[in-house]
C-alpha positions as CSV (number, residue, x, y, z in Angstrom):
1,M,-28.5,-81.7,-6.4
2,K,-28.8,-82.5,-10.1
3,K,-32.6,-82.4,-9.8
4,A,-32.4,-79.1,-8.0
5,A,-30.0,-77.7,-10.6
6,D,-32.3,-78.8,-13.4
7,A,-35.3,-77.4,-11.7
8,G,-33.7,-73.9,-11.1
9,R,-34.2,-70.9,-13.3
10,I,-31.8,-70.8,-16.3
11,Y,-30.2,-67.4,-17.1
12,A,-28.7,-66.5,-20.4
13,P,-25.0,-65.7,-19.9
14,N,-24.3,-61.9,-19.7
15,A,-21.2,-59.9,-20.3
16,F,-20.0,-60.1,-16.7
17,E,-20.4,-63.9,-16.5
18,A,-18.6,-64.2,-19.8
19,Y,-15.7,-62.1,-18.6
20,V,-15.5,-64.2,-15.4
21,R,-15.5,-67.5,-17.4
22,R,-12.7,-66.2,-19.5
23,R,-10.8,-65.4,-16.3
24,I,-11.4,-68.9,-15.0
25,N,-10.6,-70.7,-18.2
26,H,-7.8,-68.6,-19.6
27,G,-6.5,-66.6,-16.6
28,P,-6.5,-62.8,-16.0
29,Q,-7.1,-60.6,-19.0
30,A,-4.5,-58.0,-20.2
31,D,-6.4,-55.0,-18.7
32,W,-6.1,-53.0,-15.5
33,L,-8.5,-55.3,-13.7
34,G,-6.2,-58.3,-14.2
35,E,-4.8,-58.1,-10.7
36,L,-8.2,-58.2,-9.0
37,E,-9.3,-61.5,-7.4
38,L,-12.7,-62.7,-8.6
39,S,-14.4,-61.7,-5.3
40,Q,-12.8,-58.2,-5.6
41,L,-13.9,-58.1,-9.3
42,H,-17.5,-59.0,-8.3
43,G,-17.5,-56.4,-5.4
44,A,-16.2,-53.6,-7.6
45,C,-18.6,-54.2,-10.5
46,L,-21.6,-54.8,-8.3
47,S,-21.1,-51.7,-6.2
48,L,-20.2,-49.4,-9.1
49,G,-23.2,-50.7,-11.0
50,A,-25.4,-50.0,-8.0
51,A,-24.1,-46.5,-7.7
52,I,-24.7,-45.9,-11.4
53,C,-28.3,-47.1,-11.1
54,G,-28.8,-45.1,-7.9
55,S,-29.1,-48.1,-5.5
56,S,-27.8,-47.9,-2.0
57,L,-26.9,-51.6,-2.0
58,P,-27.3,-52.2,1.8
59,S,-26.0,-55.8,1.6
60,S,-24.8,-57.8,-1.4
61,A,-26.3,-61.0,0.1
62,N,-29.8,-59.5,0.0
63,V,-29.7,-58.1,-3.5
64,D,-32.2,-59.5,-6.0
65,P,-30.5,-61.8,-8.4
66,D,-31.8,-60.0,-11.4
67,L,-30.6,-56.6,-10.0
68,E,-27.2,-58.1,-9.1
69,R,-26.6,-59.3,-12.6
70,E,-27.7,-55.9,-14.0
71,F,-25.4,-54.1,-11.6
72,C,-22.4,-56.3,-12.4
73,V,-22.8,-55.8,-16.1
74,E,-23.1,-52.0,-15.7
75,G,-20.1,-51.9,-13.4
76,L,-18.0,-54.0,-15.7
77,R,-18.9,-51.9,-18.7
78,V,-17.3,-48.9,-17.1
79,L,-14.3,-50.6,-15.4
80,S,-13.2,-52.8,-18.3
81,A,-12.8,-49.7,-20.4
82,G,-9.9,-48.4,-18.2
83,P,-9.2,-45.6,-15.7
84,G,-10.4,-42.9,-18.1
85,S,-13.8,-44.5,-18.3
86,L,-14.0,-44.7,-14.5
87,M,-13.1,-41.0,-14.3
88,V,-15.9,-40.1,-16.8
89,C,-18.4,-42.2,-14.8
90,M,-17.4,-40.5,-11.6
91,E,-17.8,-37.0,-13.2
92,R,-21.4,-38.0,-14.2
93,L,-22.1,-39.3,-10.7
94,K,-20.8,-36.0,-9.3
95,S,-23.0,-33.9,-11.6
96,R,-26.1,-35.9,-11.0
97,P,-28.6,-34.0,-8.8
98,G,-29.5,-35.4,-5.5
99,P,-31.1,-34.6,-2.1
100,R,-27.8,-34.7,-0.2
101,R,-24.9,-32.2,-0.4
102,S,-22.4,-33.2,-3.1
103,Y,-19.3,-35.0,-1.8
104,F,-17.3,-37.9,-3.1
105,S,-18.5,-40.3,-0.4
106,T,-22.2,-39.6,-1.2
107,D,-21.8,-39.1,-5.0
108,L,-20.0,-42.5,-5.5
109,G,-22.4,-44.1,-3.1
110,A,-22.2,-47.9,-2.9
111,F,-19.0,-48.0,-4.9
112,Y,-17.2,-45.8,-2.3
113,V,-18.6,-47.9,0.5
114,W,-17.1,-51.1,-1.0
115,L,-13.8,-49.4,-1.8
116,R,-13.5,-48.0,1.7
117,A,-13.7,-51.5,3.0
118,A,-11.3,-53.0,0.4
119,H,-8.8,-50.1,0.0
120,G,-6.1,-51.8,2.0
121,D,-5.9,-54.7,-0.5
122,A,-2.9,-54.5,-2.8
123,E,-4.9,-55.7,-5.8
124,V,-7.3,-52.7,-5.8
125,Q,-4.6,-49.9,-5.5
126,S,-5.0,-48.9,-9.1
127,I,-8.7,-48.2,-8.5
128,V,-7.9,-46.4,-5.2
129,D,-5.4,-44.2,-7.2
130,S,-8.2,-43.1,-9.6
131,V,-10.8,-42.5,-6.9
132,Q,-8.4,-40.5,-4.7
133,S,-7.2,-38.4,-7.6
134,F,-10.8,-37.6,-8.6
135,A,-11.8,-36.7,-5.1
136,V,-8.8,-34.4,-4.5
137,R,-9.3,-32.6,-7.8
138,N,-13.1,-32.1,-7.5
139,Y,-14.1,-31.7,-3.9
140,T,-13.3,-29.3,-1.1
141,M,-11.3,-30.8,1.7
142,K,-9.9,-29.8,5.1
143,P,-6.2,-29.7,5.7
144,K,-4.7,-33.1,6.6
145,K,-7.7,-34.9,5.2
146,R,-7.3,-38.6,4.4
147,V,-9.0,-40.2,1.4
148,L,-9.2,-44.0,1.4
149,G,-6.5,-44.1,4.1
150,R,-4.1,-41.9,2.2
151,P,-3.2,-38.4,3.3
152,V,-3.9,-35.6,0.8
153,P,-0.6,-33.8,0.4
154,D,-1.9,-30.7,-1.5
155,V,-5.5,-29.7,-1.0
156,K,-6.8,-28.4,-4.3
157,R,-10.0,-26.9,-3.1
158,M,-11.4,-25.9,0.2
159,S,-14.7,-24.6,1.5
160,F,-15.1,-21.0,2.7
161,E,-15.7,-22.4,6.1
162,T,-12.3,-24.0,6.1
163,A,-10.8,-20.8,4.7
164,R,-12.4,-18.9,7.5
165,E,-10.8,-21.2,10.1
166,Q,-7.4,-20.8,8.5
167,S,-7.5,-17.1,7.9
168,G,-9.6,-15.8,10.8
169,L,-11.6,-13.7,8.4
170,S,-15.3,-14.0,8.0
171,V,-16.8,-15.9,5.0
172,G,-18.6,-12.8,3.8
173,F,-15.4,-10.7,3.8
174,L,-13.4,-13.5,2.1
175,K,-16.1,-13.6,-0.7
176,R,-15.5,-9.9,-1.3
177,L,-11.7,-9.9,-0.8
178,I,-10.8,-12.8,-3.1
179,P,-12.7,-11.4,-6.1
180,H,-10.9,-8.1,-5.6
181,V,-7.5,-9.6,-5.4
182,D,-8.0,-12.0,-8.3
183,N,-9.9,-9.3,-10.3
184,L,-12.9,-11.5,-10.9
185,S,-16.0,-10.3,-12.7
186,E,-19.4,-9.9,-11.0
187,A,-20.6,-13.2,-12.6
188,Q,-17.5,-15.0,-11.4
189,S,-17.8,-13.5,-7.9
190,A,-21.4,-14.6,-7.7
191,A,-20.5,-18.1,-8.7
192,L,-17.7,-18.4,-6.1
193,T,-18.7,-21.2,-3.7
194,E,-15.3,-22.5,-2.7
195,T,-11.7,-21.4,-2.9
196,T,-8.2,-22.8,-3.2
197,P,-5.1,-22.6,-1.0
198,D,-3.3,-20.4,-3.6
199,Q,-6.3,-18.1,-3.9
200,L,-6.6,-17.8,-0.1
201,S,-2.8,-17.2,0.3
202,R,-3.0,-14.3,-2.2
203,A,-5.9,-12.8,-0.4
204,I,-4.3,-13.1,3.1
205,D,-1.0,-11.6,1.8
206,F,-3.0,-8.6,0.4
207,W,-5.0,-8.2,3.5
208,S,-1.9,-8.2,5.7
209,G,-0.8,-5.1,3.9
210,L,-3.9,-3.2,5.0
211,R,-5.2,-1.7,8.2
212,N,-8.5,-0.1,9.2
213,L,-8.9,3.6,10.1
214,K,-8.9,3.0,13.8
215,S,-5.6,1.1,13.9
216,T,-4.1,3.7,11.4
217,A,-5.1,6.5,13.8
218,V,-3.5,4.7,16.7
219,T,-0.3,4.1,14.8
220,L,0.0,7.7,13.5
221,N,-1.2,9.0,16.9
222,V,-3.9,11.1,15.4
223,H,-7.7,11.1,15.3
224,P,-9.7,8.8,12.9
225,T,-11.2,11.9,11.3
226,Q,-7.7,13.2,10.6
227,V,-6.9,9.9,8.9
228,K,-9.9,10.5,6.7
229,G,-8.5,13.9,5.9
230,L,-5.1,12.5,4.9
231,I,-6.9,10.0,2.6
232,E,-8.9,12.8,1.0
233,K,-5.6,14.8,0.4
234,G,-4.0,11.8,-1.2
235,I,-1.4,11.3,1.5
236,L,-2.8,7.9,2.3
237,R,-4.4,5.5,-0.1
238,S,-7.5,3.6,0.8
239,I,-9.6,0.8,-0.6
240,R,-13.1,-0.7,-0.1
241,F,-14.3,-4.2,-0.5
242,G,-18.0,-4.0,-1.4
243,T,-18.9,-2.1,1.8
244,A,-18.6,1.4,3.1
245,L,-15.6,0.6,5.3
246,R,-12.2,1.9,4.1
247,Y,-8.8,0.3,4.6
248,V,-5.5,2.1,4.4
249,F,-2.3,0.6,2.8
250,T,0.2,-0.2,5.5
251,E,3.1,0.8,3.3
252,D,1.8,4.4,3.1
253,V,1.5,4.5,6.9
254,D,5.0,3.1,7.3
255,R,6.4,5.6,4.7
256,L,4.9,8.5,6.6
257,L,6.3,7.3,9.9
258,A,9.7,6.7,8.3
259,E,9.8,10.3,7.0
260,A,8.9,11.6,10.4
261,A,11.5,9.4,12.0
262,A,14.1,10.7,9.5
263,L,13.7,14.3,10.6
264,P,16.6,16.0,12.5
265,E,16.4,15.8,16.3
266,L,14.9,18.7,18.2
267,P,17.8,21.2,18.6
268,G,18.6,23.1,21.8
269,V,18.1,26.5,20.1
270,G,15.2,28.0,18.3
271,V,11.5,28.0,19.1
272,F,9.7,24.8,18.0
273,L,6.2,23.8,19.0
274,P,4.8,20.2,19.1
275,L,2.6,19.5,16.1
276,R,-0.7,19.5,18.1
277,E,0.2,22.7,20.0
278,H,1.3,24.5,16.8
279,C,-2.0,23.6,15.1
280,Q,-4.0,24.9,18.0
281,N,-2.0,28.1,18.3
282,Q,-2.1,28.9,14.6
283,R,-5.6,27.5,14.1
284,I,-4.5,25.3,11.2
285,G,-5.7,21.8,10.7
286,L,-3.2,19.0,11.2
287,V,-4.2,17.5,7.9
288,R,-3.4,20.7,6.1
289,L,0.0,21.1,7.8
290,I,1.0,17.5,7.1
291,T,-0.1,17.9,3.5
292,L,2.0,21.1,3.0
293,W,4.9,19.2,4.5
294,Q,4.5,16.2,2.2
295,E,4.1,18.6,-0.8
296,G,7.4,20.3,0.1
297,K,5.7,23.7,0.7
298,V,6.8,24.0,4.3
299,G,9.9,22.7,6.0
300,G,12.2,23.1,9.0
301,F,10.4,20.4,10.9
302,V,12.3,18.5,13.5
303,R,11.6,15.4,15.6
304,G,11.1,15.2,19.4
305,T,11.6,12.1,21.6
306,D,8.7,12.6,23.9
307,A,5.9,11.6,21.6
308,I,5.1,8.9,19.0
309,G,3.8,8.9,15.5
310,L,3.2,12.2,13.8
311,Q,2.9,13.9,17.2
312,A,6.7,13.5,17.5
313,I,7.0,16.3,14.8
314,H,7.9,19.8,16.1
315,V,7.2,22.8,13.9
316,P,9.1,26.1,13.8
317,Q,7.0,28.7,15.5
318,D,7.5,31.2,12.6
319,V,6.7,28.7,9.8
320,D,4.6,30.3,7.0
321,V,1.6,28.1,6.2
322,G,-0.3,30.8,4.2
323,A,-3.9,31.6,4.5
324,R,-6.3,29.3,6.4
325,D,-8.5,27.0,4.4
326,T,-12.1,28.0,4.4
327,P,-14.7,25.4,3.7
328,S,-16.8,26.1,0.6
329,A,-20.5,25.5,0.4
330,T,-20.3,23.5,-2.8
331,R,-21.8,20.5,-1.0
332,D,-23.7,19.6,2.2
333,L,-21.5,20.4,5.2
334,T,-21.2,18.9,8.6
335,P,-22.1,21.2,11.5
336,L,-18.4,21.8,12.2
337,E,-17.7,22.7,8.5
338,A,-20.8,24.9,8.4
339,A,-19.6,26.7,11.5
340,A,-16.2,27.4,9.9
341,Y,-17.8,28.5,6.6
342,L,-20.3,30.9,8.3
343,K,-17.8,32.0,10.9
344,I,-20.0,31.1,13.8
345,G,-19.9,28.6,16.6
346,V,-21.0,25.0,16.0
347,G,-23.5,25.4,18.9
348,A,-25.1,28.3,17.0
349,I,-25.3,26.2,13.8
350,R,-27.2,23.5,15.7
351,A,-29.5,26.2,17.2
352,L,-30.2,27.6,13.7
353,R,-30.8,24.1,12.4
354,D,-33.2,23.2,15.2
355,A,-35.1,26.5,14.7
356,G,-35.5,25.8,11.0
357,Y,-33.1,28.6,9.7
358,L,-30.8,25.9,8.3
359,G,-32.0,22.6,6.7
360,H,-30.4,19.3,7.4
361,A,-30.4,15.8,5.8
362,K,-29.4,12.4,7.1
363,R,-26.5,10.9,5.3
364,L,-24.8,7.5,5.7
365,N,-21.3,7.8,7.1
366,A,-19.1,6.0,4.6
367,D,-16.8,4.5,7.3
368,T,-19.2,3.6,10.1
369,N,-22.5,2.8,8.4
370,H,-24.1,5.2,10.9
371,R,-26.4,8.0,9.7
372,H,-25.4,11.5,10.6
373,S,-26.8,15.0,10.0
374,L,-25.5,17.4,7.4
375,I,-26.4,21.0,6.8
376,T,-27.8,21.2,3.3
377,Q,-26.1,23.4,0.7
378,S,-29.4,24.9,-0.4
379,S,-30.3,26.0,3.1
380,I,-26.8,27.6,3.6
381,R,-27.3,29.6,0.4
382,E,-30.8,30.7,1.5
383,F,-29.4,31.7,4.9
384,E,-26.5,33.7,3.4
385,A,-28.9,35.6,1.1
386,R,-30.9,36.8,4.2
387,F,-28.4,36.8,7.1
388,L,-24.8,37.8,8.1
389,T,-23.1,36.3,11.1
390,L,-21.0,38.2,13.5
391,G,-17.9,36.4,12.3
392,Q,-18.6,37.4,8.7
393,L,-19.2,41.0,9.6
394,A,-16.1,41.2,11.8
395,T,-14.0,39.8,9.0
396,S,-15.4,42.3,6.6
397,A,-14.9,45.2,9.0
398,R,-11.4,43.9,10.1
399,V,-12.3,44.3,13.8
400,A,-12.4,41.9,16.6
401,P,-15.8,40.1,16.9
402,I,-16.2,41.2,20.5
403,H,-15.9,44.9,19.7
404,L,-18.3,44.6,16.7
405,A,-20.8,42.7,18.9
406,R,-20.9,45.6,21.4
407,R,-21.3,48.2,18.6
408,L,-24.1,46.2,17.1
409,D,-25.8,46.0,20.5
410,R,-25.5,49.7,20.9
411,E,-26.9,50.3,17.5
412,G,-29.8,48.1,18.4
413,V,-29.4,45.6,15.6
414,P,-31.4,42.5,16.7
415,T,-30.0,39.1,16.7
416,V,-31.7,35.9,15.5
417,T,-33.8,34.3,18.2
418,C,-33.7,30.5,18.1
419,R,-36.2,29.1,20.6
420,G,-35.2,31.5,23.3
421,R,-31.5,31.5,22.4
422,H,-30.0,34.5,20.8
423,V,-27.6,33.7,17.9
424,R,-25.2,36.3,16.7
425,A,-26.6,36.4,13.2
426,Y,-28.2,39.5,11.7
427,E,-30.6,40.2,8.9
428,R,-28.9,42.0,6.1
429,S,-31.8,44.5,5.9
430,Q,-31.4,45.3,9.6
431,V,-27.6,45.9,9.2
432,A,-28.3,48.1,6.1
433,E,-30.7,50.3,8.1
434,H,-27.8,51.5,10.2
435,E,-25.9,53.4,7.5
436,S,-22.8,54.3,9.5
437,L,-22.3,50.7,10.5
438,A,-22.9,49.3,7.0
439,R,-20.5,51.9,5.6
440,S,-17.8,51.0,8.0
441,I,-18.2,47.3,7.3
442,S,-18.1,47.8,3.5
443,N,-15.1,50.1,3.8
444,G,-13.3,47.6,6.1
445,G,-13.1,50.1,8.9
């Protein structure tokens, strides 16, 4: 044995061996590694040194002696300086680029593999404390995750996939909702790769106070287009999150329903009509009537018990709602709006459009992301400069359209032909040729 020892390679003592000799000769040092047994000290320093040097350390028994001594020295250099030094080292390991996704088990490499096997030993608990604290603070974790055998009581960070599982909201929507709730800048929003429980909780609380247009329409018992009208009139507030879709504040919906529910019950005397029936009879839009009611310009409404939502409202038959709203051609109009503006049927508008008398353009519907056709403002102006519709002529002459139509036919004023269909629109020059007719229209008789 002496001959074999004398024939072996002689190594100069390094810092790790010197530290171990002091432990053997003088007992544990007054540092946070003092409780470690020598085998634990060797495993901790070897594995941490291997992680620092980027080695996987498949088995300590198969490590080259020169590498083993290098790893032990490197690991001791970090560990002997205390918990703060280990934290700095782990931060560097986390920020080091690598082919695998960053996570504490992969970033700490061989050191975490060793610690996972030894974490149950009482002597290494101070190291376990540091590693667990670092992992919880720096990595996303699922709820009820355990790190080195210990449950994580309060998850500090979570991935968007975990947030999606908890909230039921898509990852894309959460990435738009959270920046809005926390008022993050565009740069902060773009850099958002994970979230926190508090951040997610605020986002969910805010989202719970919103509803989409369809559910709002069901709750109010109106059409989605009427919900849009109430939004445009300021009766309901809406909000968007980076897309065209709008969401309504639930508190506004609840307020509107509460005001309807607070109306007096339908009396046994007087003539009242249900909201929808009154709007149809008086040819007034529901949105306009509700807006006048909310602005305090009309009153006397009562509440029935045979309907829900806003349709429970009953309106006095003689309520004065003023003149009807007429759409203005200050923008591109939908076919329905163009029909109201030109005082002609919507079918006639489509016929005029298809025949080229009215131009149209495709626009993106802000709430459905579908494209729909609008009648362009410029084509309406050009049409008005050349033509008059039956409705416009009847309004000017203050006669019923049916009577004026018969008179125009007797006078021989030609209508506009749209691909074989006759539309009750007339060229201004043709109307002007019939002086008696033009004079009666201009005089309102």
